PLY file of the C-alpha trace (Angstrom):
ply
format ascii 1.0
element vertex 303
property float x
property float y
property float z
element edge 302
property int vertex1
property int vertex2
end_header
185.47 108.95 73.28
185.01 111.88 75.69
185.13 115.08 73.63
184.80 118.69 74.79
181.58 119.64 72.99
179.09 122.50 72.92
175.68 122.01 71.34
172.16 123.42 71.06
169.34 120.99 70.25
167.20 123.18 68.00
164.48 121.69 65.79
164.70 118.08 64.64
163.03 119.19 61.40
166.10 121.25 60.44
169.49 119.84 59.43
172.06 119.67 62.21
175.10 121.91 61.69
178.53 120.64 62.76
181.28 123.27 63.06
184.91 122.14 62.61
187.69 124.50 63.72
191.07 124.89 62.10
194.71 124.28 62.94
195.72 125.17 66.48
192.29 126.55 67.40
189.47 125.22 69.59
185.68 125.43 69.86
185.90 129.04 71.11
186.41 130.23 67.53
182.73 129.36 66.97
181.09 129.86 70.36
183.17 132.53 72.13
185.72 134.10 69.75
186.59 136.92 72.16
188.27 134.21 74.30
189.96 132.50 71.36
193.74 132.80 71.12
196.26 132.17 68.35
199.98 131.41 67.87
200.35 128.98 70.73
197.83 130.79 72.92
199.97 133.95 73.12
197.66 136.41 71.35
193.92 137.07 71.32
192.18 136.40 68.02
191.03 140.03 67.89
194.50 141.18 66.74
193.57 139.70 63.36
190.27 141.58 63.25
190.38 145.25 62.24
187.87 147.43 64.07
186.83 144.44 66.14
183.49 144.97 67.96
183.10 144.16 71.64
180.74 141.31 70.77
181.66 139.10 67.82
178.76 137.30 66.17
179.34 133.88 64.65
177.53 131.46 62.35
177.06 129.22 65.39
175.02 132.02 67.01
173.15 132.86 63.79
172.00 129.31 63.12
171.21 128.60 66.77
168.94 131.67 66.84
167.19 130.34 63.71
166.37 127.05 65.42
169.00 124.82 63.81
170.60 122.07 65.90
174.26 123.11 66.20
177.28 121.35 67.62
181.03 121.88 67.80
183.97 120.54 69.77
187.60 121.20 70.65
189.87 118.78 68.82
192.10 116.96 71.32
195.12 117.36 69.04
194.38 120.58 67.09
197.95 120.74 65.78
198.33 116.98 65.36
197.88 114.76 62.29
194.55 115.34 60.58
193.41 111.72 60.92
192.97 112.15 64.68
190.44 114.92 64.11
188.64 112.92 61.39
188.09 110.12 63.92
186.67 112.66 66.38
184.35 114.05 63.72
182.91 110.57 63.27
181.82 110.66 66.92
180.36 114.18 66.54
178.36 113.03 63.51
176.99 110.16 65.58
175.76 112.67 68.19
174.37 115.02 65.54
172.28 112.31 63.87
170.27 112.09 67.10
169.52 115.83 66.93
167.84 115.91 63.51
165.59 114.09 61.04
166.92 116.19 58.15
170.59 115.32 57.71
173.80 117.13 58.59
175.74 120.13 57.28
179.50 120.28 57.90
181.04 123.77 58.17
184.83 123.85 58.40
187.24 126.76 58.72
190.76 126.43 57.30
192.05 122.90 58.02
188.57 122.14 59.37
187.32 121.98 55.80
189.93 119.32 54.96
188.83 117.34 58.01
185.33 117.42 56.51
186.61 116.29 53.10
188.54 113.38 54.61
185.48 112.36 56.62
183.42 112.23 53.41
185.67 109.46 52.13
183.35 107.35 54.31
180.51 108.26 51.88
178.19 108.99 54.79
174.73 109.67 53.32
173.62 111.56 56.42
175.78 114.49 55.27
173.80 116.89 53.06
176.38 119.63 52.56
180.03 120.58 53.07
180.77 124.29 53.51
184.43 125.32 53.73
185.73 128.74 54.74
189.34 129.68 53.83
190.28 126.02 53.42
193.47 125.21 51.46
191.97 122.60 49.11
195.11 122.68 46.97
197.40 123.19 49.95
199.15 126.30 51.22
202.76 127.22 50.49
202.91 129.70 53.38
205.12 127.40 55.52
207.93 127.74 52.98
208.54 131.37 53.92
209.76 130.45 57.43
213.28 129.97 56.08
213.34 133.59 54.91
212.20 134.98 58.26
215.04 133.42 60.28
217.61 136.14 59.37
215.13 138.79 60.48
215.00 137.28 63.98
218.80 137.41 64.34
218.67 141.15 63.61
215.73 141.88 65.93
216.74 139.73 68.92
219.49 142.05 70.27
217.06 144.97 70.29
214.64 143.47 72.84
214.94 141.46 76.07
214.45 137.76 75.43
210.87 136.66 75.96
209.53 140.20 76.39
205.87 139.86 75.43
204.42 142.41 73.06
207.69 143.16 71.27
208.12 142.65 67.56
210.85 140.11 68.29
208.49 138.04 70.44
205.68 138.32 67.90
207.79 137.31 64.91
209.31 134.43 66.89
205.84 133.07 67.63
204.87 133.41 63.97
207.98 131.48 62.93
207.29 128.72 65.47
203.84 128.36 63.92
205.19 128.37 60.37
207.72 125.66 61.24
205.18 123.35 62.89
204.76 119.84 61.48
201.00 120.31 61.37
201.31 123.33 59.09
203.74 121.48 56.84
201.05 118.82 56.43
199.15 121.52 54.53
201.90 122.05 51.93
200.68 121.16 48.41
203.24 118.36 48.08
202.47 116.80 51.49
201.31 113.22 52.00
197.88 114.57 53.00
197.13 115.96 49.54
198.81 113.11 47.70
196.55 110.65 49.54
193.33 112.69 49.41
191.67 110.81 46.54
188.15 112.20 46.84
185.60 113.73 44.50
182.01 115.00 44.35
179.25 112.94 45.95
175.91 113.48 44.21
173.88 113.78 47.42
176.09 116.54 48.86
175.92 120.27 48.12
179.37 121.90 48.17
180.03 125.55 49.04
183.45 127.17 49.42
184.42 130.66 50.56
187.78 132.40 50.18
189.44 135.68 51.21
191.52 138.16 49.20
192.98 140.48 51.88
196.32 139.10 53.16
196.87 141.73 55.89
196.80 139.76 59.13
198.01 142.18 61.79
200.20 145.22 62.45
202.61 145.89 65.31
205.34 148.56 65.69
204.62 149.97 62.21
205.14 146.53 60.69
202.42 144.35 59.25
202.08 140.86 57.92
202.61 140.63 54.93
204.71 143.83 54.74
207.39 142.19 56.91
207.50 139.25 54.52
207.87 141.48 51.47
211.22 142.63 52.90
212.69 139.16 53.39
211.09 136.83 50.83
212.52 136.87 47.28
209.96 138.32 44.86
210.00 135.26 42.61
209.12 133.07 45.61
206.46 135.35 47.09
203.37 133.14 47.49
199.85 134.04 46.36
198.59 133.52 49.91
200.07 136.90 50.88
199.47 138.85 47.67
196.80 141.55 47.79
193.72 140.35 45.96
195.07 136.80 45.74
194.94 135.41 49.27
193.80 135.86 52.87
197.27 135.77 54.46
197.37 132.00 54.89
195.33 130.53 52.02
195.12 131.67 48.39
191.71 132.42 46.91
192.36 129.81 44.23
193.18 127.13 46.79
190.08 128.00 48.85
187.80 126.78 46.04
186.51 123.22 46.29
187.36 121.88 42.81
183.81 120.52 42.29
181.90 123.12 44.32
178.28 124.04 43.55
179.01 127.58 44.80
182.17 129.57 45.46
182.40 133.10 46.89
185.41 135.40 47.43
185.43 138.27 49.92
188.00 141.01 50.54
188.78 139.71 54.02
191.65 137.99 55.82
191.82 134.46 57.22
190.10 135.40 60.50
187.77 138.23 59.45
186.01 135.95 56.98
184.55 133.91 59.85
182.71 136.83 61.44
181.85 139.20 58.60
178.08 139.70 58.42
178.03 139.54 54.63
179.75 136.15 54.66
177.49 134.82 57.40
174.32 136.01 55.67
175.43 134.47 52.37
176.08 131.08 54.01
172.74 131.14 55.86
170.83 131.93 52.66
172.67 129.16 50.82
171.84 126.63 53.56
168.18 127.64 53.50
168.06 127.52 49.69
169.67 124.14 49.11
167.91 122.43 52.05
164.58 123.71 50.71
165.44 122.50 47.21
166.50 119.08 48.50
163.31 118.76 50.56
161.18 119.52 47.51
163.12 116.95 45.50
162.65 114.30 48.18
158.90 115.05 48.34
158.39 114.38 44.61
156.73 111.06 43.66
159.29 108.48 42.56
0 1
1 2
2 3
3 4
4 5
5 6
6 7
7 8
8 9
9 10
10 11
11 12
12 13
13 14
14 15
15 16
16 17
17 18
18 19
19 20
20 21
21 22
22 23
23 24
24 25
25 26
26 27
27 28
28 29
29 30
30 31
31 32
32 33
33 34
34 35
35 36
36 37
37 38
38 39
39 40
40 41
41 42
42 43
43 44
44 45
45 46
46 47
47 48
48 49
49 50
50 51
51 52
52 53
53 54
54 55
55 56
56 57
57 58
58 59
59 60
60 61
61 62
62 63
63 64
64 65
65 66
66 67
67 68
68 69
69 70
70 71
71 72
72 73
73 74
74 75
75 76
76 77
77 78
78 79
79 80
80 81
81 82
82 83
83 84
84 85
85 86
86 87
87 88
88 89
89 90
90 91
91 92
92 93
93 94
94 95
95 96
96 97
97 98
98 99
99 100
100 101
101 102
102 103
103 104
104 105
105 106
106 107
107 108
108 109
109 110
110 111
111 112
112 113
113 114
114 115
115 116
116 117
117 118
118 119
119 120
120 121
121 122
122 123
123 124
124 125
125 126
126 127
127 128
128 129
129 130
130 131
131 132
132 133
133 134
134 135
135 136
136 137
137 138
138 139
139 140
140 141
141 142
142 143
143 144
144 145
145 146
146 147
147 148
148 149
149 150
150 151
151 152
152 153
153 154
154 155
155 156
156 157
157 158
158 159
159 160
160 161
161 162
162 163
163 164
164 165
165 166
166 167
167 168
168 169
169 170
170 171
171 172
172 173
173 174
174 175
175 176
176 177
177 178
178 179
179 180
180 181
181 182
182 183
183 184
184 185
185 186
186 187
187 188
188 189
189 190
190 191
191 192
192 193
193 194
194 195
195 196
196 197
197 198
198 199
199 200
200 201
201 202
202 203
203 204
204 205
205 206
206 207
207 208
208 209
209 210
210 211
211 212
212 213
213 214
214 215
215 216
216 217
217 218
218 219
219 220
220 221
221 222
222 223
223 224
224 225
225 226
226 227
227 228
228 229
229 230
230 231
231 232
232 233
233 234
234 235
235 236
236 237
237 238
238 239
239 240
240 241
241 242
242 243
243 244
244 245
245 246
246 247
247 248
248 249
249 250
250 251
251 252
252 253
253 254
254 255
255 256
256 257
257 258
258 259
259 260
260 261
261 262
262 263
263 264
264 265
265 266
266 267
267 268
268 269
269 270
270 271
271 272
272 273
273 274
274 275
275 276
276 277
277 278
278 279
279 280
280 281
281 282
282 283
283 284
284 285
285 286
286 287
287 288
288 289
289 290
290 291
291 292
292 293
293 294
294 295
295 296
296 297
297 298
298 299
299 300
300 301
301 302
């Protein structure tokens, strides 16, 4: 298998960190987010980041600077069925085991966390921790709102030339295409993915989950997501994913919690901001250092 990887060797005495990107993304989200694009490659990631700095720091950078072996890759089918990416992760784990004597930590963003969970069905004892960031562990109902956006497009379309980039019509159309994708529907709570995901806690793995509670994704032409959705989605069907204080715009805070996690943390950030916020990054680094130190002490005790 010939995968598009980026890695830094680091110290073999530290656990290797594998980064798993989410739906429709690639390795740039971890190694070069200023080049990362969303919604079918039409928009730069920075439109989801308020007050975005010129240089965006990532956990990949943080842990590399601290001497950890780090590795990530671009999934060949980032919007395809999740099982394809799980098979790729198996190959990345094989590479990572050669970079460390101290086990492996999986860090997954959004669907990347579910890829990690599915991989752990293999009960691989080289994995020491699973850390998920804005992962829909109970699914996400956000795809259901696509049906309510369709009438909005029919009203907006006559106001702008077809295909005119940068217009609200173009933007909303791209959002709807994303919401209607088969890959996103795989993340619905009632999908086959969640019905077949029969996993549970493994006693040698430390579980950390992180969720966001600010659903504001981006603003254009005095409209914002989720303000646009508030105008077209019936109130009784309005999902928690886009309620202030309840979700990050795509995943609810409740769904972001691993059911059997050792730690869970919520931050007032959206689905993209949560990856780059310094407070989130520092918390994850401290947790990695704490549980790896605790596990090392446990392993050093006489049996």
